[in-house]
C-alpha positions as CSV (number, residue, x, y, z in Angstrom):
1,X,-76.8,213.9,56.8
2,X,-79.0,212.2,59.2
3,X,-79.8,208.1,59.4
4,X,-83.7,209.0,58.0
5,X,-81.9,210.8,55.1
6,X,-80.3,207.8,53.7
7,X,-82.8,205.1,54.6
8,X,-84.8,207.0,51.9
9,X,-81.8,205.8,49.0
10,X,-81.4,203.5,46.7
11,X,-79.6,200.4,48.5
12,X,-78.8,203.2,51.3
13,X,-80.6,200.9,54.3
14,X,-78.2,198.2,53.0
15,X,-75.7,200.0,53.3
16,X,-75.9,201.7,56.6
17,X,-76.3,197.6,57.4
18,X,-73.1,197.0,56.1
19,X,-71.6,199.9,58.0
20,X,-72.7,200.1,61.0
21,X,-72.9,196.3,61.0
22,X,-76.9,197.2,62.8
23,X,-80.6,196.3,61.4
24,X,-83.3,197.6,59.8
25,X,-85.0,198.1,63.3
26,X,-82.0,199.5,65.2
27,X,-81.8,202.3,62.2
28,X,-85.0,203.0,62.0
29,X,-84.7,203.8,66.0
30,X,-81.8,206.1,66.0
31,X,-83.1,207.3,62.4
32,X,-81.8,210.9,64.0
33,X,-77.6,209.8,64.1
34,X,-75.5,211.5,61.7
35,X,-73.9,208.9,59.1
36,X,-70.2,207.9,59.1
37,X,-67.9,209.3,55.8
38,X,-67.9,205.7,54.7
39,X,-71.6,206.1,53.3
40,X,-71.2,208.5,50.9
41,X,-67.6,207.0,49.5
42,X,-69.6,203.9,48.8
43,X,-72.7,205.6,48.0
44,X,-71.0,207.5,44.7
45,X,-69.3,204.4,43.3
46,X,-72.5,202.2,43.7
47,X,-74.3,205.6,41.7
48,X,-71.2,205.6,39.4
49,X,-72.0,201.9,38.2
50,X,-69.8,199.6,40.3
51,X,-71.9,196.7,41.7
52,X,-72.4,196.8,45.2
53,X,-72.5,192.9,45.3
54,X,-68.2,194.0,44.9
55,X,-67.9,196.5,46.8
56,X,-69.3,193.9,50.1
57,X,-67.8,190.4,48.4
58,X,-71.4,189.2,49.0
59,X,-74.4,188.2,46.9
60,X,-77.9,186.4,48.0
61,X,-79.3,183.5,45.2
62,X,-81.9,180.4,46.0
63,X,-82.4,182.3,49.6
64,X,-78.8,181.7,50.3
65,X,-75.8,184.1,51.0
66,X,-72.9,183.2,48.6
67,X,-69.3,184.9,47.8
68,X,-68.6,187.3,45.2
69,X,-65.9,189.5,44.4
70,X,-65.0,191.2,40.8
71,X,-63.9,189.2,37.6
72,X,-67.1,187.0,38.9
73,X,-70.6,187.1,37.0
74,X,-73.2,188.2,39.5
75,X,-76.1,185.5,39.9
76,X,-78.9,187.1,38.6
77,X,-82.6,186.1,40.7
78,X,-84.1,185.6,37.2
79,X,-82.0,182.7,37.1
80,X,-83.4,180.7,40.3
81,X,-85.9,179.4,37.3
82,X,-83.1,177.3,35.9
83,X,-81.9,176.4,39.4
84,X,-85.8,175.2,39.6
85,X,-86.3,173.5,36.7
86,X,-83.4,171.4,37.0
87,X,-83.5,170.2,40.5
88,X,-86.9,169.4,39.5
89,X,-85.6,167.4,36.2
90,X,-82.7,165.4,38.3
91,X,-85.0,164.4,41.0
92,X,-87.5,162.4,38.4
93,X,-84.3,161.0,36.4
94,X,-83.3,157.9,37.6
95,X,-81.1,155.7,36.6
96,X,-80.3,152.1,37.8
97,X,-77.4,151.8,39.3
98,X,-75.4,155.0,41.8
99,X,-75.9,158.7,41.4
100,X,-76.7,160.8,38.7
101,X,-74.0,162.8,37.7
102,X,-74.8,166.5,36.3
103,X,-72.0,168.8,35.2
104,X,-72.8,172.3,35.7
105,X,-71.0,174.1,32.7
106,X,-70.2,177.8,32.6
107,X,-70.1,177.8,36.8
108,X,-69.0,181.2,37.7
109,X,-69.5,181.5,41.1
110,X,-70.3,177.9,41.1
111,X,-74.1,178.9,42.6
112,X,-76.1,176.3,40.7
113,X,-73.8,173.8,41.1
114,X,-73.8,174.4,44.7
115,X,-77.6,174.8,45.1
116,X,-78.2,171.3,42.5
117,X,-75.5,169.7,45.3
118,X,-77.9,170.7,48.0
119,X,-81.0,169.7,46.5
120,X,-80.6,166.8,44.9
121,X,-78.9,163.7,45.3
122,X,-76.9,163.8,42.4
123,X,-73.1,163.7,42.0
124,X,-72.1,167.6,40.6
125,X,-68.8,168.2,38.9
126,X,-68.8,172.2,37.8
127,X,-66.4,173.8,35.0
128,X,-65.0,177.1,33.9
129,X,-62.4,178.4,32.3
130,X,-62.1,181.3,34.3
131,X,-59.8,180.8,37.2
132,X,-61.0,183.6,39.6
133,X,-64.3,182.1,39.2
134,X,-63.4,178.6,40.0
135,X,-61.7,180.0,43.2
136,X,-64.7,182.2,44.2
137,X,-67.2,178.8,43.5
138,X,-64.5,176.6,45.7
139,X,-64.8,179.2,48.5
140,X,-69.1,178.7,48.6
141,X,-69.0,175.4,48.3
142,X,-67.1,175.2,51.5
143,X,-69.3,178.1,53.1
144,X,-72.2,176.1,51.9
145,X,-71.0,172.7,53.5
146,X,-71.1,171.1,49.9
147,X,-69.6,168.3,48.5
148,X,-68.8,169.7,44.5
149,X,-65.7,169.0,41.5
150,X,-64.3,172.0,40.3
151,X,-62.5,172.0,37.2
152,X,-60.4,174.1,34.2
153,X,-62.0,173.5,30.8
154,X,-63.3,174.8,27.8
155,X,-66.6,174.5,28.6
156,X,-66.9,170.0,29.6
157,X,-64.6,167.5,28.7
158,X,-67.0,164.7,30.2
159,X,-69.4,162.9,30.1
160,X,-72.5,163.1,32.8
161,X,-75.7,162.6,32.8
162,X,-77.6,166.5,32.5
163,X,-75.7,169.2,31.9
164,X,-77.1,172.7,33.7
165,X,-76.0,176.1,32.3
166,X,-76.1,179.9,32.3
167,X,-73.9,180.0,29.2
168,X,-73.0,183.4,28.2
169,X,-75.7,184.3,25.5
170,X,-75.3,187.9,24.8
171,X,-75.6,190.0,21.5
172,X,-72.2,191.3,21.4
173,X,-74.0,194.1,20.3
174,X,-76.2,194.9,24.3
175,X,-74.6,196.7,26.9
176,X,-73.4,195.4,29.5
177,X,-75.3,196.3,32.8
178,X,-72.3,197.5,33.9
179,X,-68.7,198.0,33.2
180,X,-66.9,195.7,35.8
181,X,-68.4,192.1,35.6
182,X,-66.5,190.2,32.7
183,X,-66.9,190.4,29.3
184,X,-66.6,186.1,28.6
185,X,-69.2,185.8,30.9
186,X,-72.0,187.7,28.5
187,X,-71.3,187.9,25.7
188,X,-71.9,184.7,22.6
189,X,-71.6,185.7,19.1
190,X,-74.0,187.9,16.9
191,X,-77.1,186.4,18.0
192,X,-76.0,185.0,21.4
193,X,-76.4,181.5,20.7
194,X,-72.9,180.4,19.5
195,X,-71.6,178.8,22.9
196,X,-75.2,177.7,23.7
197,X,-74.8,175.8,20.5
198,X,-71.6,174.1,21.3
199,X,-73.1,172.8,24.2
200,X,-76.1,171.5,22.8
201,X,-74.0,170.0,19.9
202,X,-71.2,168.8,22.2
203,X,-73.7,166.8,25.1
204,X,-75.6,165.1,22.1
205,X,-72.2,163.5,20.6
206,X,-71.3,162.5,24.5
207,X,-74.7,161.0,25.2
208,X,-75.8,163.0,28.2
209,X,-79.7,162.6,28.8
210,X,-80.9,166.2,28.9
211,X,-80.0,169.7,29.2
212,X,-81.2,172.8,31.1
213,X,-79.9,175.8,30.0
214,X,-80.7,179.2,30.5
215,X,-81.0,181.8,27.4
216,X,-82.2,185.3,25.9
217,X,-85.5,186.3,26.2
218,X,-85.7,186.4,22.6
219,X,-84.1,183.4,20.9
220,X,-86.5,181.0,21.0
221,X,-87.4,180.8,17.6
222,X,-83.5,180.7,16.6
223,X,-83.2,178.1,19.5
224,X,-85.7,176.0,17.8
225,X,-85.2,176.6,14.6
226,X,-81.1,174.8,15.6
227,X,-82.7,172.2,17.3
228,X,-85.0,171.0,14.9
229,X,-81.7,170.9,12.2
230,X,-80.3,169.0,14.9
231,X,-82.9,165.9,15.3
232,X,-83.2,167.5,18.2
233,X,-87.6,167.6,19.1
234,X,-88.2,166.9,22.8
235,X,-87.6,170.4,24.4
236,X,-89.0,172.3,26.1
237,X,-89.0,176.3,27.1
238,X,-90.0,178.1,30.1
239,X,-90.1,181.7,31.4
240,X,-89.3,184.2,34.6
241,X,-91.1,185.2,37.2
242,X,-91.5,187.8,35.0
243,X,-93.1,185.8,32.3
244,X,-90.2,186.0,30.0
245,X,-88.8,183.1,28.1
246,X,-85.4,182.4,30.7
247,X,-84.3,179.0,29.4
248,X,-84.8,175.7,27.8
249,X,-85.2,172.1,29.0
250,X,-83.7,170.0,26.5
251,X,-84.4,165.6,26.9
252,X,-81.8,163.8,24.2
253,X,-82.0,160.6,25.2
254,X,-86.4,159.6,24.9
255,X,-86.3,156.8,27.4
256,X,-85.6,159.2,30.7
């Protein structure tokens, strides 16, 4: 097989760029050259369902490149709207003395915490129960020269002004996109909202000002019912670029 044949395959150009250490222009100018055996090994592995992000240990999110490895949830483009919403909220909120304190719960690879730290003046604390995830998140913070504190704990154990989270929110009956990302990063119970509800209740009890949470496209009605049962009335759902419900912004402190 020649380069021009591989370029027609899904992810073919990306795989060639990585293994040959060449850019797309070079590939097109040299598309009559034969491709190395390594290409077939990687391509077959990806076709079998293994995430290409794990093979090359990199993923792009919010315009930046991050380190990723097996055992940690791979960031998705859809989560970028959650980050965008959180940045706008944090930059809008004001406190009398000092910086806003923000907790990124269920941080995973740390991409949300890092982007918040890069685009706001907030003090950022990121938490996760997964040691591998925290290791990856710390590495990413160093790669981006960002100051953030990373803590191992179940959800979070201290108060802050704003809480952001991309928690596990997938229904247990839903099939994962692959067999390699950790189950605990996906599943949130029968309706997917077990952990989301725990986060909201804990944040309310600890007097957070606001929350920005990622949720599933089909969870708006269930979550609305829950919020109203908790006498939380100041909330707004927002959509991703595909027009699906992707998250909810909740204001707990009406004076914020």
